[in-house]
N, C-alpha and C positions, 0 to 999 in steps of 0.2 A: 310249716310256718316259721319256726324258729330260724331257719336258714335265711328267710327273707329279712328278718330283723338284723341278722349278722351281716348280710350283704349291704343293707342300707347304712348300717353303722360303719362298715369298712369304707364305703364311698364317702360318707360324711367326714370320716377321719382323714381320708386322703385329701379332700378339698380343704378342710380346715388346716391341715399340715402344710399344704402348698401355700395357702394364703399367709400363714404365720411366717414361714421361711422367706417368702418374697418380701414381706414387709420389714423383717428384721435383718435381712442380709445387707451388709454395707455396699456390695456391688450393685444391688438393685437401686439403692438410693443414688449412687454415683451415676448409674445409667440414666436415671430420671433427670438428674441435674444436667448431664451432658446432652441428653435429648432436648431438654428445654433450651439450653444454650444454642444447640444446633438449629432448632426451630427459629429462635430469635435471630441468629445470623442469616438464615435463609430469608427471613422476612426483610431484614435490613438490606441484603443483597438485591432482592427483588425491588425494594423501594429505590435503591441507587440506580438500578437498571432503568426503572421507569423515569427517574429524574433525568438521566442521560438521554433517553429517547425523547422526552419532552423538550430538553434543551436543544437537541439537534433539529427537532421539528420546528421549534421557534426560530432557531438560527436560519433554517432553510427559508422560512417565510420572510424573515428580515432581509436575507440576501435577495430574494425574489423582488421584494418591495424596493430595495436599493437599486437593483438593476432596472426596474421600471422607472424609478425616479431619475436615474442617470440618463436613460433614454429620453425621457420627457425633457430634462434639462438640456440635453444636447440638441434636441429638436427645437426647443425654444431659442437657444443660442444661434442655431442655424438660421431660423426664420428672422430673428432680429438683426443678425449680422447682414443678412441679405438686404434687409430694409435700410439699415443705417449705413452700411458700407457699399451702397449701390454704385458708387463711383469707382470702386476698385475692380480690377479684373477678377474673374472667378477663381483663377489659380492662386491669387494672393489672399483670398478669403480663407481663414483657417477652418471655417465651418462649412465649406462648400460641398463636402462629401455627403452623399445621401445615406441616411441611417436605415432606410427601408430595405436596401439591398444587402443581404448578408454576404459577408466575405466567404468565398469558397476557396478551399485550399487547392493549390495547383497539384495535379497528380504527379507523384514522384516518378522519376524515370526508373525503369526496371533495372535491377542490378545486372552487371555484365555477365554473359554466360560463363559458366565454369570452364576452365581450360582442361583439355584432355590430359590424362595422366601419361600419355605416350609422348607428349611434347616435352622438350627440355625447358627447364626454367629460364626466365629471361636474363638472369645474371650470368649465365654461362655463354662463352663464345662458341660459335658454330664451327670451330676448327682451331688450329694453332695460330696464335697472334704473332709469333716470331720473336717475342721478347727474350726468350731464353735459348735461342738457337745460335750457334756459331760464334763469331767474334763479337757481335753486338752484346752477347751475354756477358762476356768478360768486361767490356767497357761499362756496362750497366753496374756490375758488381763493384768495379773500381770507383766509379763515380759515387756510388752509395757509401763506400768506405771513406772517401775523401770528405763527404758531407758529414759523416758521423765523427770524424776526427776533429773537425773544426770546432 
């Protein structure tokens, strides 16, 4: 029985010692302050993220409304211009285009097929041009010298 009292006293001493050292250690206090600051920063960051998400959602709604209003305005202008400018030909009416048909992009032409690596590049001649052969070579060099001396 005395060993049970000793064991309970040892465990109680260890628990009390750990609590006292944790509460009196300056690193523990610093850790608590840093943890508190970290939690506050995380909360602020989450708030900012939520504000940004709300801002973009509201902006998307406003842009959607703006697009619908623009379409409505254009259709109104198209209808009233057709009524008020009925004496003008259709091509002269600036609002004669139909808004209900969406513009489709023309398909782009496919890129030219790649050239074979066996072919000579286009900037090379397919034989000698005769510029540097025989007497014409000397005349060419003389004329180049004359031009550079002037």
